C-alpha positions in Angstrom: 59.7 122.5 127.1 59.5 125.5 125.0 56.3 127.7 125.2 55.8 126.6 121.5 56.4 122.9 122.0 53.8 123.3 125.0 51.3 125.0 122.6 51.7 122.3 120.1 51.5 119.8 122.5 48.2 121.2 123.7 46.5 121.6 120.4 47.3 118.2 119.5 46.0 116.9 123.1 42.8 118.9 122.5 42.4 117.1 119.1 43.4 113.4 120.1 42.1 113.4 123.4 44.0 111.1 126.2 46.8 110.1 123.6 50.2 110.9 125.2 53.0 112.7 123.4 56.4 112.5 124.0 59.5 113.8 122.0 62.2 111.1 121.2 63.8 111.9 117.7 60.3 113.1 116.6 56.5 113.2 117.9 54.9 110.0 118.7 51.4 109.3 119.7 51.2 106.5 122.4 48.0 104.5 121.7 46.9 101.9 123.8 45.1 98.7 122.1 43.4 96.3 123.9 42.4 93.1 122.1 39.2 91.8 123.5 38.8 88.9 121.1 40.7 88.1 117.6 39.8 85.0 115.7 37.0 82.9 114.0 35.2 83.3 117.3 34.8 87.1 117.1 36.7 90.3 116.9 36.9 93.1 119.1 39.7 95.7 120.2 39.3 98.8 122.3 41.6 101.9 121.5 42.5 104.2 124.4 39.2 102.5 126.0 37.3 105.1 123.7 37.1 103.7 120.6 36.0 100.2 119.6 36.8 98.6 116.5 34.6 95.7 115.6 32.3 94.3 118.2 31.9 90.6 117.2 31.7 89.1 120.5 29.1 89.0 123.2 28.1 92.1 125.2 29.0 90.4 128.2 32.5 89.8 127.1 32.7 93.7 126.0 31.6 94.6 129.4 34.0 92.5 131.1 36.9 93.4 128.7 36.1 97.2 129.0 36.2 96.8 132.8 32.3 97.5 132.8 32.9 101.1 131.5 31.0 101.1 128.4 30.1 104.8 128.9 33.5 105.6 128.3 33.3 104.4 124.5 32.7 107.1 122.3 32.5 105.2 118.8 32.6 101.8 117.5 33.7 100.8 113.8 32.1 97.8 112.1 33.6 96.9 109.0 30.6 94.1 108.0 28.0 92.3 109.4 27.0 88.6 109.3 
């Protein structure tokens, strides 16, 4: 890996946290999306175990789905309420 490439990867890692970078015909960001629930009973998604999108399920299901690591969730995006 060239010095410039390593410097660029380090800068992107500093911005995007634990997102892994790889070069395969261009830069790609690897994002881990964990679906805790999706449907009429509620929606909840974890992105890289740090960002929650929607939280329309019980806190017990969120705790279980996050591996009981709620302290690692940095942000939650809620699109609407009922």
